[in-house]
N, C-alpha and C positions, 0 to 999 in steps of 0.2 A: 504494500500500500504506500504509494508515494505521498509525501506531504502536500496538502493543498490548502493549508490554513497558515496565515501569518501569525507572528507572535502576539499582536494585539487581539486578533480574532480568537486565538487559543485562550488567552488570559480571560477575555470576556466570557467565553463559553464555560470555562471552569468556574468562574465567579457566579454566573447565572445558575449553573447546575448545582452548586453548593447551596445557594439561596433557596432554590426550589426544594431540594432535599431537606433543608432545615425546616421548611413549612410542614413536613410530616410530623416533626417532633414539637414544634411550637406554632402558634397561630391556629389556622383552621383545622389542622390535623386530618387532612383528607389524603386519600391515596394519590391524588393528582400530583402531589409533590414528587413522587417517584419518577415522573417524567423528566426530572432533573438529571437522571442518569444519562440520558441521551446527550445533552450538551456537555456534561462532565466527561464522558468517555470520548466523545469526538474531540474535545479540547485536549485531553491527555494524550491521545494517539496522534493528533495532528492531521487526521483524515476525516473528511465529511463525505459520506456517500452521496448526499444530495448535490453537493458541489461537483462531485465527479460526474453525475448525470447531466447537469446543466452546463458544465464546462467552466466553472468559476474556479479561480486559483488566486488566493491572497498571499501565498507563500512566495517570498522573494527568491529569485534564482541564486543558487550558491555556486 
């Protein structure tokens, strides 16, 4: 899986993912917070399948 997310994109995804997962434990405590796993994992791995499908690449060439 090639990297298709830039550093800022990855950091924002991890942050959003952690916030959504935190909602499971505090706040409304609904299962919808577990959707935070999606941005968290894509941010950690640096690859977004949706970006791959639509041809978006925010990762700088190395």
